[in-house]
VMD Tcl script that draws the C-alpha trace (Angstrom):
set ca {
  {114.95 60.67 97.43}
  {113.67 63.54 96.13}
  {110.15 64.62 94.30}
  {110.64 66.32 90.95}
  {107.32 67.54 89.27}
  {108.61 67.00 85.51}
  {106.45 70.04 84.59}
  {108.30 72.20 85.99}
  {111.74 71.15 84.65}
  {113.20 73.66 81.94}
  {117.14 72.99 82.62}
  {118.74 69.44 83.56}
  {122.29 69.16 83.70}
  {124.70 66.02 83.55}
  {127.32 66.41 86.25}
  {130.57 64.94 86.11}
  {133.75 64.66 87.39}
  {136.44 65.15 84.70}
  {136.50 63.14 81.85}
  {133.86 63.77 78.54}
  {132.96 60.58 77.17}
  {130.19 59.04 78.70}
  {128.30 61.60 80.38}
  {128.46 63.69 77.20}
  {126.66 60.71 75.22}
  {124.40 61.08 77.94}
  {123.42 64.51 77.69}
  {123.47 64.08 73.99}
  {121.01 61.30 74.86}
  {118.40 63.17 76.94}
  {118.80 66.31 74.61}
  {117.21 64.22 72.14}
  {114.32 62.65 74.48}
  {113.42 65.98 76.04}
  {113.56 68.03 72.75}
  {110.00 67.82 72.40}
  {109.47 69.08 76.11}
  {111.07 72.33 75.55}
  {114.03 71.45 78.35}
  {117.83 72.36 78.15}
  {119.96 69.66 78.85}
  {123.54 70.75 79.16}
  {126.78 69.26 80.67}
  {129.17 70.27 83.24}
  {131.56 69.70 85.89}
  {130.20 68.69 89.12}
  {132.20 71.24 90.82}
  {130.59 74.18 88.58}
  {126.62 73.09 88.57}
  {124.98 76.30 87.05}
  {122.60 77.85 89.40}
  {119.80 77.52 87.80}
  {119.64 74.22 87.19}
  {116.49 72.82 87.93}
  {117.62 69.11 88.50}
  {120.75 67.29 88.10}
  {121.83 63.80 86.92}
  {125.15 62.35 88.25}
  {126.59 59.03 88.73}
  {125.93 57.54 92.07}
  {129.42 58.34 93.31}
  {129.11 62.09 92.71}
  {126.42 62.80 94.01}
  {127.21 63.96 97.51}
  {129.57 66.71 95.89}
  {126.54 67.53 93.09}
  {124.43 68.34 96.20}
  {127.04 70.34 97.67}
  {127.44 72.31 94.35}
  {124.23 72.93 93.91}
  {122.21 72.71 96.91}
  {118.42 73.04 97.14}
  {119.04 71.40 93.48}
  {117.01 67.70 92.87}
  {120.16 65.34 92.38}
  {119.01 62.12 90.60}
  {121.77 59.68 90.97}
  {122.40 56.91 88.64}
  {124.64 53.63 87.89}
  {124.23 53.07 83.95}
  {125.20 55.51 81.66}
  {122.49 54.05 79.20}
  {119.37 52.53 80.21}
  {119.72 53.43 84.01}
  {116.04 52.94 85.41}
  {116.40 56.06 87.35}
  {117.16 58.39 84.26}
  {114.43 56.56 82.68}
  {111.59 57.42 85.17}
  {112.90 61.17 85.14}
  {112.70 61.09 81.62}
  {109.02 59.77 81.73}
  {107.86 62.09 84.29}
  {109.15 65.22 82.24}
  {107.81 64.25 78.99}
  {104.35 63.38 80.97}
  {104.51 66.36 83.23}
  {104.17 64.09 86.17}
  {105.65 64.08 89.65}
  {108.05 61.65 90.39}
  {109.81 60.30 93.52}
  {113.73 59.42 92.58}
}
mol new
graphics top color blue
foreach p $ca { graphics top sphere $p radius 0.5 }
foreach p [lrange $ca 0 end-1] q [lrange $ca 1 end] { graphics top cylinder $p $q radius 0.2 }
display resetview
């Protein structure tokens, strides 16, 4: 579990394994949701997470790989590409500048 200060998130990475389908759609949705918050949302392979990421969201099965690829960066694992409660909590925390436990 990670504590994330939504007000300090400037770059969010959606990390995936190989395919460019569902995770790209999620990144696009998050870009729209976070546009007014000034957050950069990027899509990245889990093995190549940028070092300047503030938070990484990835499928639960890839969370351990994401943590190894980006040590020290909070990783938010999710189950559902659309409507996942973890992602909803994260988006609200960023939009409202709040701290959240995920």
